[in-house]
N, C-alpha and C positions, 0 to 999 in steps of 0.2 A: 504494500500500500504506500502511496505517495504521502509525504508529509506536506501539508499545505504551507504556502509561503505567505508571510504577512508583509504587505506593502506599506511602509511608513511614509514614504514620499515618492516622487517620481524618480529620484535618483538612487534611493537606498532600499535594499530588500534585506530582510532578516529571515534566516531559516529558523523556524520556531523550535525545533528540537534542540539545536545546538546554540542558538542565539548568536550565530556567526554573521557579522555584517558583510554584505556584498555591495559592490558599487556597480551600477549600470550607467555607462556613459554613452552618449551618442557617438557614432562612428562617422568621421569625416573622411571622404575619399579625396585624395589629392594626387596630382600628377607626380610621378617619381622625380626626384631632383637629379639632374644630370650634371654631376660634377666629378672630377677626378682629382687625385692627389698628384701634383706636379712639382717636383723639387721641394717637397714638404709643404706645399701650399694647396689649399682646397681651391680648385678652379672650376667655376660654373661656366658652362658654355652652351647651354640649351637656348640658343638664340639664332634667329635667321641671319644675323650679321656674321656669325661664325661659319665660314665656308668649309666645304669638305677638305680643302687643302690645309686650312688652319687646324681643323680637328685632327687630321693625320699628323701634322707637325707636333701637336700637343701629345698625342699618343706615342709618337716615336721619340719624344724628348728633345727635339731641336728647336721648338718655337721659343724665340727670345732667350735661348740658353745662355748666351754671353752676358746679356743684361741681368738675368737672374743670378748668375754666379757673381757678378760684380757687386750687386746689391747685397747678396747674402754674405759676401766676404768683408764688406766695408761699412755697412750701416751699423750705427750705434743707437742704443735706446733713447739717448737724449738728442739725436739729430732731428732737425726740422726740415721737411722735404717739400719742395715745389716741383711737381711733375707736369710737364707740358706735353700733351699728346698721350693720353692714358690708354688709348686703344681698347682692348677688351678687359683691361684691369688686372693683368697678370703682374706686372711690376708694381702696380698700385697695391695689390694684395700682399706682396712681399714687404713693401714699405709699411703697410698697416700692421703686419705681423711683427715688425722689428722696431717700430717707433711709436710714439704716443701722439705726435702732431704732424699732419701733412695736409697739403692742398693739391688736388689733381684737376688739371684743366683739360677739357676735351671739347673740341668744336663740333664733332659729329653728334647730333642729338640722339641718334639711334643707339649709341653706346653707353649713354649715361646710366641707365638702369643696370646694365651688365656690370659696369665698373662698381657701382654702389653695392651690388650683390657680392662681388668678389672681395671687396673690402670688408663687408660685414661678416663674411665667412671666416675671415682671418684676423680680425682686429680684436683687441681686448675691449671690454665694455667701457673702460675709462679713456679709451683713445679718442682723439678729436681729429677725425679725418673728413675733409670737406671735398666734395666733387662739384665742380662748376662747369656748366656748359658755356664755353666762351672761346674766342679765338685770340691768340696773342699776335699782335701786329707791330710794325714799326711805329714809333711815336709820331713820325711826320706824315703818316697816312691820314688824310683829311676826311674821315668818315666817322659816323657815330655807331654804325653797325656793319657787319658783313654777312653775306649769304654763304651757307655751306651747301655745296652740291654733292649729293651722296649717290651711291650705286649699290648693287647687291653685295659687292666686296668692299668692306669698309676701308681697305687700303687705297681704294680709288677715290675716296672723298677728297674734295679740294675746295679752296676758296674761289678758284677760277673755274668756270664751266669749260669742260673740254670734251672732245670726242673720245670716249673710252668704250671698251668692250667689257661688259660685265662678265664675271666668272659665273658659269652655270651652276 
């Protein structure tokens, strides 16, 4: 014979015989997180801006490997870093994992969320890491703003519109 269950509330159930509390929680289905460990860094790359070539380079370990090695060998915890051209956020993630204060500038609006994700996967809660969508230009450029021309491959983004062939 089954022992009846007593429902105290929507989230708590007690088994009457043993008075053992059980917790019933709603299940939330989420998309699996697509990130990998790359040179000790969690790198999220589930984004349309990460092309097959970049994914392959990440998996084979040669994507920005010299930049990664340089940062890992020379960054100190008290360094303050300004990164111009943050790309997909790999070097940003290394900076965030090794320092407490950094600013990352990226002109391509399609990369901002990806950079922020990679920083948050690797930074300490007390870190102050800022990502800004902006372009760095010469001081004598007489404009208030610039336009970013993007394509399927983020490497082809530019401030000047040009005839490019997008990577498939």
